[in-house]
Phi, psi and omega in degrees: 000324176300311180296323179296322178295318179294315180297329181272008177069031178061032180247324186256121181232147176289131185292324187283333186255358177062160200266335198295310182302318183285330176292315178297315179297321179294324177297319177292321179298327179298340178265314187269339175081007182222123184292328179293311179300317183294310185292313178295324179298317178296317178297317183297311179296320179297319179297317178296315180296324178300318177299315181298312181295321180295320177296321177299316179298313181299319181294315182290326187266318188243352176108175186295316182298317178296325178294315179297313182293318177300315180301318179298311181293323180296322181292326187263344184300128190303310183297317180299320181286309189287319180287341174285352174251023184239173174260056179239156186277349186300320178299319177295320177299311179300321178297314181296326178297314182286330174295318176302315179297321178300315181287330174298316179295331178275001179062031174259073194291319180298317178293319178300320180294322177295317177297322176298324176297321176294322176299320176299321179290357175255314172219132185291346177307326188304325182297321180281326186278316188270336182301316179301317181288327176293321178297313182293308183292326177298315180296314182291320178293322177299319179295320180295333181264014174087008177261172178282163175301323181296315180297318178295322178297321180297322178300320180284332187263322191303313181299311183290322178296321178298319179295316180298316180294320179298318178293322179297318178295318178301316181296327178293318178290318187273323188239359174080019178207142172281336186276074184296340184276344191302308186293318182298316180295316182298317182297316182291327177288321182290328184263008179286189188267359182266140178265345184284152182291335179256199178271125176276101188297319181293314179297320177298319179295321179295317179298313181297318179296321178295321178295314184291328182266274185300318184293311179300316182296325181286339185253339178239337187100144182300321184291330176293321176298316177298317179299323179295317179297317178296319179300320177293319182297321184271005177290132177284080188296335181279354184248136175278102186207166181301324179302316180293322178300315181294314181296318181295318177300315179298318181294318179294318178298313179296316180299319179293320179298316178293326177295324175301320177292321182295316184271320181286320175058037166292160175302136187303334178275005181295135185288351171301322179294326178296316181295315181293341181288344186304310182295334180285329198299311188294305177300325177300313181293320180299311180295319181296319179298316178296322179294317178297315180297320178295318180302314185278335175289333181265356182293139182280071178208169181296158183301319180296319179296317178299318180295321180295314181295317178299321178298319178297318179298316180295317180297318178299318180296317178299317180300313180300316182294319181291323177296316180294321177299314180298320179297316182291322177296316178298318179298318179296318179295325182288315187272312187264336181306310179298326179291322177295317178299318177298317181300317180292323178295315179302317184294323185266332190254344179260148185289150173296151175084000180281168181247131182211158172260115180230166175198174173057220189301310182301319180296317179294322182296312179297326186278005180287344178214169180297139175209168185257005180283151174257116187249135170243155166246167179293340183281333189244015177290131187297334183293341181261006183300136178085348181272346180070197184294333183265014180297129177234124179282159166274152177304324179299308181298319181296311181297319179295320180292317178301315180292318183292328182266353178075030179298132181250334180219145180225128174255113181260131179248144175275351181286132186301321186296338179284343181074357179298318181298327179279324184284321184218068184296338182289350179272002185293337192281348182059036176241165177299129182240127180233141175207114184063234182271001187252131175232131177248122181248122179291129178260319180215153177203164176215135176234110185244149181291325187278337176221165178291172185283165166227148182224133180253117184253145167257138184260132172233145181244143176275000000 
């Protein structure tokens, strides 16, 4: 998508993923010439900046000790570290959220609202999560400065509302609809874990409870979760102050994340939840750190004893975070490592200008820079038009199409979303397949327990 934005002259953007991250990455790519370097670089810098801004917020609102503890947890938290080394938009989104919070605390509401608009242009969640706090703080700040609640609310709302409306108008011109949110919501509901046509309330509650308990504890540590709850309890909710702003932002972010689980109902271990957790992490850690420090400062024991117990809690939290980081790296190496190796092999060992069916990591890898290969995916092959996801070719049609288009290599995936299993189920066996003048010989394959297999075939014609 980064390369597509650059190739399209910064005019054409994907409606579902919003434009800002890809526009910034494309601007960097115009200098460095590589979409991977550009996209990962933007994420990396955003992740580092997010830690810095979050520490500043913790220091200004909760003190030096909270800043040190927050900084330690922010550096080691698995999602913050790993996704900041990825080509995903979440680090930029997380950075914009904490910058918005920083300006809210400084009572620069119009600027905070504009930053929230930029956050929305990175992930549409921002409009639902940040608008309530902008509305509240705008109204209260306006009142303190002698204006009406309505005038203050307008200061908080107009910039972000203007950005949202501008994007909606763009989507109508570019994609034919003002409802830019429609497809994203539908996809997540359709691919969730419920089979019922409506919302399964019990299953949604179970998913949300699993996210709030086991998932949060595995990624932050149980004591951080306890610290967050204590931090919320000791927040002066009746007072308009920075502590309440931070706690409210954290609560809204967490609530939205749990709502995604309730309505989407993906399996709680689904890595989509890990990715969506990125924006939640920094305010969550800030509030949790302040709560933990308050808990141990108020504990009825000697100062040395309090320090020892706090040290044990911190060491346990670090251990949990490092174990989870190691687990995710191992998982990535197991599932994606072979695909990355295949992608590099295709790039170096197959001739330029060939025609192939690719998808997933190898297709994305090749598309990070200009190349002369002609790539198809299983989703857009013309022979399957009108058949939808369940389209199944006949071997005759498939072999004739492969021969007619000059396909030289085919990457078959067992994952349903690629549509390969439905379109060509006979390729599942990873054996030599012949039909008429077409022969497919498997060169590489992977069969993993956590996902279906993939097989890379070379095509030869008689």
